[in-house]
C-alpha positions, -999 to +999 in steps of 0.1 A: -001+001+001+013+035-012+015+061+016-013+086+015+012+114+010+020+099-023-013+089-033-022+126-027+007+139-050+006+110-077-032+100-079-023+074-107+005+057-090-016+032-073-037+022-104-002+019-123+012-007-100+031+018-079+052+005-052+078+020-031+109+001-039+136+022-016+131+046+015+142+083+012+178+088+007+190+126+000+221+117-016+210+113-048+177+125-072+160+115-102+185+124-128+212+109-111+191+078-106+186+077-146+222+076-151+230+051-126+244+074-100+236+071-063+260+095-045+254+129-060+224+151-070+225+161-106+203+191-114+209+222-133+219+253-116+219+237-083+251+253-065+252+221-043+247+194-068+264+181-099+259+190-136+280+172-161+304+193-184+292+198-219+256+200-208+241+235-206+236+246-168+201+257-171+165+244-162+155+234-196+145+203-211+171+205-236+197+209-207+185+179-190+184+157-223+223+172-228+231+157-193+215+124-203+233+124-236+266+128-217+259+092-201+250+076-237+214+085-239+200+095-274+164+106-281+140+082-292+101+078-302+085+065-272+085+048-238+078+013-251+100-014-239+129-026-261+152-057-250+188-043-248+180-007-239+175+015-213+150+043-215+148+075-195+116+098-194+119+135-189+088+153-174+082+191-175+052+213-163+046+244-182+080+239-202+104+235-170+117+199-164+105+186-131+116+149-133+132+119-149+122+084-146+143+053-158+128+022-174+145-009-158+151-043-175+117-059-183+100-027-189+091-017-152+096+023-148+115+035-117+112+070-103+135+086-075+113+110-061+135+138-054+156+133-026+129+112-010+119+075-017+122+055-050+089+040-063+083+013-095+052+020-117+041+000-149+046+029-173+059+066-175+022+078-169+024+065-131+040+098-121+024+123-146-001+149-131+000+182-110+035+174-095+059+164-125+034+176-154+038+150-183+065+134-204+081+156-229+110+134-241+119+099-243+155+089-245+174+057-246+209+041-242+221+005-244+223-013-213+256-002-196 
């Protein structure tokens, strides 16, 4: 059972098979998780975080996509599962990036909710809504 605070923030998460998979951990966030990093917070224009050289240090969807490209991701058409590939979904609200989810082997999606807990969900739509907005871009890379 998902905690009420998650159900309030992400009303579609329960119907999308949402499950808390890891407790809160402030050491990393969603972008870091999407690239496989669990010891740094990746976010543009964050003086306390990390942002990869070569990616614009600005809060835009293009900047987040450029950071993911540094880690081997390239744009793709959709979030459908493709064996041998790992996908990322970039979310935005009003054109401003808010979240990145990572598709795991087998097709489940995984979201590190900021510096809070991590959840799995069946589709990228599981965390869409008022908090994160909608998926604006999908990227993929070969499984590392």
